[in-house]
VEXBA-350134 format. One record per atom (N, C-alpha, C, O, CB): chain; residue in one letter; x, y, z. Coordinates in pm, whole numbers, plus 50000, padded with zeros to 5 digits. Glycine has a CB too. Layout:
 c r    xx    yy    zz
 A a     X     Y     Z
...
END
This chain:
 c r    xx    yy    zz
 A m 95339 76064 21742
 A m 95371 75992 21863
 A m 95522 75998 21891
 A m 95563 76017 22006
 A m 95324 75847 21853
 A r 95603 75983 21787
 A r 95748 75987 21806
 A r 95792 76125 21854
 A r 95882 76136 21937
 A r 95821 75950 21674
 A g 95729 76231 21802
 A g 95760 76367 21845
 A g 95729 76387 21992
 A g 95805 76454 22062
 A g 95683 76467 21763
 A l 95620 76330 22040
 A l 95583 76341 22181
 A l 95686 76270 22268
 A l 95725 76322 22373
 A l 95442 76281 22205
 A q 95730 76153 22225
 A q 95831 76080 22302
 A q 95962 76158 22307
 A q 96026 76164 22412
 A q 95854 75941 22240
 A l 96000 76218 22197
 A l 96122 76299 22194
 A l 96109 76420 22287
 A l 96202 76452 22361
 A l 96153 76345 22051
 A a 95993 76486 22283
 A a 95970 76603 22369
 A a 95975 76563 22516
 A a 96031 76636 22598
 A a 95835 76669 22337
 A m 95918 76449 22550
 A m 95919 76402 22689
 A m 96061 76369 22734
 A m 96098 76397 22848
 A m 95829 76277 22705
 A a 96142 76312 22645
 A a 96281 76281 22680
 A a 96361 76408 22705
 A a 96441 76413 22798
 A a 96347 76199 22568
 A v 96339 76510 22623
 A v 96410 76637 22640
 A v 96372 76700 22773
 A v 96459 76748 22846
 A v 96379 76734 22524
 A v 96244 76700 22807
 A v 96198 76757 22934
 A v 96256 76678 23051
 A v 96301 76736 23149
 A v 96043 76757 22942
 A a 96256 76546 23040
 A a 96309 76463 23149
 A a 96458 76488 23171
 A a 96503 76492 23285
 A a 96285 76315 23119
 A l 96533 76505 23064
 A l 96677 76525 23077
 A l 96714 76665 23123
 A l 96819 76684 23185
 A l 96744 76496 22947
 A s 96631 76763 23093
 A s 96667 76900 23128
 A s 96585 76956 23243
 A s 96611 77068 23287
 A s 96650 76988 23009
 A g 96489 76883 23293
 A g 96396 76936 23391
 A g 96452 76958 23530
 A g 96401 77043 23603
 A g 96284 76847 23401
 A c 96553 76885 23569
 A c 96601 76895 23707
 A c 96672 77027 23733
 A c 96636 77100 23825
 A c 96694 76780 23738
 A f 96771 77058 23654
 A f 96852 77177 23676
 A f 96869 77249 23544
 A f 96966 77225 23472
 A f 96988 77141 23738
 A p 96776 77337 23512
 A p 96784 77404 23383
 A p 96899 77503 23372
 A p 96934 77545 23261
 A p 96657 77475 23356
 A r 96958 77541 23484
 A r 97068 77637 23479
 A r 97198 77566 23511
 A r 97214 77508 23618
 A r 97045 77755 23576
 A a 97288 77572 23419
 A a 97421 77516 23442
 A a 97515 77629 23482
 A a 97488 77746 23456
 A a 97474 77441 23317
 A a 97624 77593 23543
 A a 97724 77690 23588
 A a 97861 77641 23543
 A a 97876 77524 23505
 A a 97718 77710 23744
 A p 97961 77727 23548
 A p 98096 77681 23516
 A p 98144 77582 23623
 A p 98090 77579 23733
 A p 98195 77800 23506
 A p 98244 77502 23592
 A p 98298 77411 23693
 A p 98343 77489 23816
 A p 98406 77594 23804
 A p 98416 77329 23635
 A p 98310 77440 23934
 A p 98346 77512 24057
 A p 98495 77503 24087
 A p 98560 77402 24059
 A p 98268 77458 24175
 A g 98547 77611 24143
 A g 98687 77616 24184
 A g 98704 77568 24327
 A g 98608 77527 24392
 A g 98743 77756 24169
 A e 98825 77574 24373
 A e 98855 77535 24511
 A e 98792 77632 24609
 A e 98767 77748 24576
 A e 99007 77527 24533
 A l 98766 77584 24729
 A l 98708 77667 24835
 A l 98816 77756 24897
 A l 98933 77721 24903
 A l 98642 77580 24942
 A s 98772 77871 24943
 A s 98863 77958 25017
 A s 98876 77906 25161
 A s 98796 77824 25205
 A s 98812 78106 25016
 A s 98977 77953 25231
 A s 98993 77911 25371
 A s 98875 77956 25455
 A s 98837 77888 25550
 A s 99124 77967 25429
 A a 98815 78072 25422
 A a 98698 78120 25496
 A a 98579 78026 25475
 A a 98502 78000 25568
 A a 98660 78264 25452
 A e 98563 77976 25354
 A e 98453 77883 25327
 A e 98474 77750 25401
 A e 98378 77691 25450
 A e 98439 77858 25176
 A v 98598 77705 25407
 A v 98629 77583 25481
 A v 98598 77605 25629
 A v 98535 77520 25692
 A v 98778 77542 25461
 A e 98642 77716 25684
 A e 98617 77745 25826
 A e 98467 77757 25856
 A e 98422 77712 25961
 A e 98689 77874 25867
 A a 98391 77817 25766
 A a 98247 77838 25788
 A a 98172 77707 25801
 A a 98079 77696 25881
 A a 98188 77921 25675
 A v 98210 77607 25725
 A v 98138 77479 25729
 A v 98172 77400 25856
 A v 98099 77308 25892
 A v 98172 77396 25605
 A k 98281 77436 25924
 A k 98320 77366 26047
 A k 98222 77388 26161
 A k 98220 77309 26256
 A k 98457 77411 26090
 A s 98140 77493 26154
 A s 98040 77511 26260
 A s 97937 77399 26257
 A s 97879 77364 26360
 A s 97969 77648 26244
 A r 97914 77342 26140
 A r 97820 77231 26125
 A r 97890 77096 26136
 A r 97838 77003 26196
 A r 97746 77241 25991
 A w 98009 77086 26076
 A w 98087 76962 26075
 A w 98228 76995 26125
 A w 98315 77028 26045
 A w 98092 76898 25931
 A p 98252 76987 26256
 A p 98383 77024 26311
 A p 98501 76946 26253
 A p 98614 76995 26254
 A p 98381 77005 26460
 A d 98475 76826 26203
 A d 98585 76746 26147
 A d 98613 76778 26001
 A d 98703 76718 25942
 A d 98552 76599 26161
 A a 98541 76870 25942
 A a 98564 76908 25801
 A a 98699 76976 25788
 A a 98742 77050 25877
 A a 98451 77000 25749
 A n 98764 76951 25677
 A n 98891 77019 25648
 A n 98901 77040 25497
 A n 98817 76991 25421
 A n 99013 76936 25701
 A a 99002 77112 25455
 A a 99016 77146 25313
 A a 99023 77020 25227
 A a 98965 77016 25118
 A a 99141 77232 25291
 A e 99093 76919 25274
 A e 99108 76796 25196
 A e 98975 76722 25180
 A e 98941 76679 25070
 A e 99211 76704 25262
 A s 98900 76708 25287
 A s 98772 76636 25278
 A s 98671 76714 25192
 A s 98593 76654 25119
 A s 98714 76612 25419
 A l 98674 76846 25203
 A l 98583 76927 25121
 A l 98625 76923 24974
 A l 98540 76926 24885
 A l 98578 77073 25171
 A e 98754 76917 24949
 A e 98802 76904 24811
 A e 98754 76772 24751
 A e 98722 76765 24633
 A e 98957 76914 24805
 A h 98750 76668 24833
 A h 98696 76540 24785
 A h 98550 76558 24743
 A h 98509 76504 24640
 A h 98708 76430 24897
 A g 98471 76632 24820
 A g 98332 76659 24784
 A g 98321 76734 24652
 A g 98231 76707 24573
 A g 98264 76738 24894
 A r 98414 76828 24630
 A r 98413 76902 24503
 A r 98440 76806 24387
 A r 98380 76818 24280
 A r 98519 77017 24504
 A h 98531 76712 24408
 A h 98561 76616 24302
 A h 98444 76521 24277
 A h 98421 76479 24164
 A h 98687 76535 24338
 A v 98370 76486 24382
 A v 98248 76406 24362
 A v 98152 76486 24273
 A v 98095 76431 24179
 A v 98181 76370 24500
 A f 98135 76614 24303
 A f 98049 76701 24223
 A f 98099 76707 24078
 A f 98021 76689 23985
 A f 98045 76843 24284
 A l 98228 76732 24060
 A l 98285 76743 23925
 A l 98272 76612 23847
 A l 98245 76614 23727
 A l 98431 76784 23934
 A d 98292 76501 23915
 A d 98293 76371 23848
 A d 98154 76315 23819
 A d 98139 76232 23730
 A d 98368 76274 23930
 A h 98052 76360 23893
 A h 97921 76296 23879
 A h 97809 76388 23834
 A h 97723 76345 23756
 A h 97884 76235 24007
 A c 97805 76511 23878
 A c 97689 76597 23849
 A c 97685 76644 23705
 A c 97577 76667 23650
 A c 97689 76718 23941
 A d 97800 76659 23643
 A d 97807 76709 23507
 A d 97750 76610 23405
 A d 97705 76652 23298
 A d 97950 76740 23471
 A h 97750 76484 23436
 A h 97707 76382 23339
 A h 97563 76403 23294
 A h 97531 76381 23177
 A h 97721 76245 23399
 A c 97477 76444 23383
 A c 97335 76459 23349
 A c 97291 76603 23331
 A c 97201 76630 23251
 A c 97251 76394 23455
 A h 97352 76696 23402
 A h 97299 76832 23409
 A h 97390 76940 23354
 A h 97343 77053 23336
 A h 97267 76863 23547
 A g 97513 76914 23327
 A g 97609 77022 23326
 A g 97632 77049 23474
 A g 97561 76993 23557
 A g 97558 77152 23245
 A f 97725 77130 23510
 A f 97744 77157 23652
 A f 97626 77241 23699
 A f 97609 77354 23654
 A f 97881 77229 23680
 A p 97543 77187 23791
 A p 97426 77263 23834
 A p 97464 77392 23904
 A p 97560 77397 23982
 A p 97340 77178 23927
 A d 97389 77496 23876
 A d 97405 77624 23944
 A d 97353 77606 24086
 A d 97233 77587 24106
 A d 97328 77741 23868
 A l 97442 77612 24185
 A l 97402 77587 24324
 A l 97296 77684 24373
 A l 97218 77650 24462
 A l 97524 77594 24415
 A s 97292 77804 24318
 A s 97193 77901 24364
 A s 97054 77872 24308
 A s 96958 77941 24341
 A s 97236 78043 24326
 A y 97043 77771 24223
 A y 96913 77733 24167
 A y 96817 77686 24276
 A y 96697 77709 24267
 A y 96930 77622 24062
 A l 96870 77621 24379
 A l 96789 77576 24492
 A l 96828 77656 24615
 A l 96937 77713 24622
 A l 96808 77424 24517
 A k 96737 77660 24711
 A k 96769 77721 24840
 A k 96869 77629 24912
 A k 96869 77508 24890
 A k 96640 77743 24927
 A a 96951 77687 24996
 A a 97053 77609 25067
 A a 96991 77491 25143
 A a 97049 77382 25146
 A a 97129 77699 25165
 A a 96875 77512 25202
 A a 96810 77406 25280
 A a 96760 77291 25192
 A a 96734 77182 25244
 A a 96694 77464 25358
 A e 96746 77313 25062
 A e 96699 77208 24972
 A e 96812 77116 24923
 A e 96786 77005 24878
 A e 96629 77271 24852
 A w 96936 77161 24932
 A w 97046 77084 24877
 A w 97072 76951 24947
 A w 97102 76854 24877
 A w 97169 77165 24883
 A p 97063 76940 25079
 A p 97092 76809 25140
 A p 97005 76696 25084
 A p 97056 76589 25050
 A p 97075 76817 25290
 A s 96875 76719 25076
 A s 96788 76612 25024
 A s 96809 76591 24874
 A s 96798 76479 24826
 A s 96641 76645 25052
 A t 96838 76699 24801
 A t 96864 76686 24658
 A t 96992 76606 24634
 A t 96995 76518 24549
 A t 96874 76824 24592
 A a 97096 76637 24710
 A a 97222 76563 24696
 A a 97202 76416 24733
 A a 97259 76327 24670
 A a 97332 76626 24785
 A e 97123 76392 24834
 A e 97093 76253 24875
 A e 97021 76179 24763
 A e 97060 76068 24725
 A e 97006 76251 25005
 A r 96917 76239 24710
 A r 96837 76176 24604
 A r 96920 76154 24477
 A r 96921 76045 24420
 A r 96714 76263 24572
 A m 96989 76258 24434
 A m 97066 76248 24311
 A m 97190 76160 24331
 A m 97233 76091 24238
 A m 97108 76388 24262
 A g 97247 76161 24450
 A g 97360 76074 24478
 A g 97323 75927 24467
 A g 97401 75847 24416
 A g 97414 76103 24616
 A k 97204 75892 24515
 A k 97158 75754 24503
 A k 97137 75717 24356
 A k 97170 75606 24314
 A k 97028 75732 24582
 A k 97082 75811 24278
 A k 97064 75785 24134
 A k 97199 75765 24065
 A k 97209 75688 23969
 A k 96988 75901 24068
 A s 97301 75833 24113
 A s 97436 75823 24055
 A s 97516 75709 24116
 A s 97633 75690 24083
 A s 97512 75952 24074
 A e 97452 75632 24204
 A e 97514 75518 24270
 A e 97634 75557 24356
 A e 97732 75483 24364
 A e 97556 75416 24168
 A l 97624 75674 24420
 A l 97727 75714 24516
 A l 97702 75640 24646
 A l 97588 75608 24679
 A l 97726 75869 24539
 A d 97809 75611 24720
 A d 97790 75550 24851
 A d 97762 75660 24954
 A d 97772 75779 24923
 A d 97915 75466 24892
 A a 97729 75620 25075
 A a 97690 75716 25179
 A a 97801 75816 25209
 A a 97773 75934 25230
 A a 97652 75643 25306
 A a 97925 75771 25210
 A a 98037 75862 25238
 A a 98053 75965 25127
 A a 98081 76082 25155
 A a 98169 75783 25255
 A e 98035 75925 25003
 A e 98046 76020 24891
 A e 97932 76122 24895
 A e 97954 76240 24867
 A e 98044 75945 24757
 A i 97812 76076 24930
 A i 97698 76168 24940
 A i 97722 76269 25051
 A i 97695 76388 25033
 A i 97566 76091 24966
 A e 97772 76223 25165
 A e 97800 76317 25275
 A e 97909 76416 25236
 A e 97900 76535 25267
 A e 97841 76240 25402
 A s 98011 76368 25169
 A s 98118 76456 25123
 A s 98063 76561 25027
 A s 98100 76679 25035
 A s 98230 76375 25055
 A l 97977 76519 24937
 A l 97912 76611 24843
 A l 97827 76714 24917
 A l 97832 76833 24885
 A l 97826 76533 24742
 A q 97748 76669 25014
 A q 97664 76761 25090
 A q 97747 76864 25165
 A q 97711 76981 25170
 A q 97576 76682 25189
 A r 97857 76821 25223
 A r 97943 76915 25295
 A r 98004 77017 25200
 A r 98009 77136 25231
 A r 98054 76839 25370
 A w 98049 76971 25085
 A w 98107 77064 24988
 A w 98002 77165 24941
 A w 98031 77284 24933
 A w 98166 76988 24867
 A i 97882 77118 24911
 A i 97776 77210 24868
 A i 97749 77313 24977
 A i 97734 77432 24947
 A i 97646 77132 24834
 A a 97742 77269 25102
 A a 97718 77362 25213
 A a 97828 77468 25219
 A a 97800 77585 25247
 A a 97710 77286 25346
 A a 97951 77428 25194
 A a 98062 77523 25198
 A a 98063 77614 25075
 A a 98094 77732 25087
 A a 98195 77448 25208
 A a 98029 77560 24960
 A a 98035 77636 24835
 A a 97911 77720 24810
 A a 97918 77816 24734
 A a 98055 77542 24719
 A y 97801 77688 24872
 A y 97675 77756 24841
 A y 97679 77907 24857
 A y 97634 77977 24766
 A y 97568 77701 24929
 A p 97729 77961 24966
 A p 97728 78108 24978
 A p 97803 78178 24863
 A p 97760 78283 24816
 A p 97789 78149 25111
 A k 97914 78120 24820
 A k 97990 78178 24712
 A k 97909 78173 24582
 A k 97907 78269 24506
 A k 98125 78105 24695
 A a 97842 78061 24558
 A a 97764 78046 24436
 A a 97646 78140 24432
 A a 97605 78185 24326
 A a 97717 77903 24421
 A a 97591 78169 24550
 A a 97471 78254 24555
 A a 97506 78403 24561
 A a 97418 78487 24543
 A a 97386 78216 24675
 A a 97632 78435 24585
 A a 97670 78576 24597
 A a 97660 78646 24462
 A a 97690 78587 24359
 A a 97813 78587 24653
 A p 97618 78773 24462
 A p 97612 78846 24335
 A p 97750 78855 24272
 A p 97851 78869 24340
 A p 97556 78987 24357
 A k 97752 78846 24143
 A k 97879 78848 24070
 A k 97918 78989 24035
 A k 98022 79011 23973
 A k 97871 78764 23943
END
């Protein structure tokens, strides 16, 4: 019984994002400009805040999640759900969503 409980805990802790990635770097100016089509008020500073939300909160449970693990369209709801679990406020969740939208193409690009 104890082995089953341990196995369930391991699955629960690793099940969300089995692929971790290195800590993300700063966005390029092209990535900042690209996200402005969706959020005209976005700027390098506000997107950098989103990156820091990601760095400060996502690593605690998953390691830094590999953004290409999910489709781009899946990230907004995932960030919303996981942000609430991490007790982020609405502004932090939106900042995180904007940063993911800006960083996603780079993360998904072939290396």
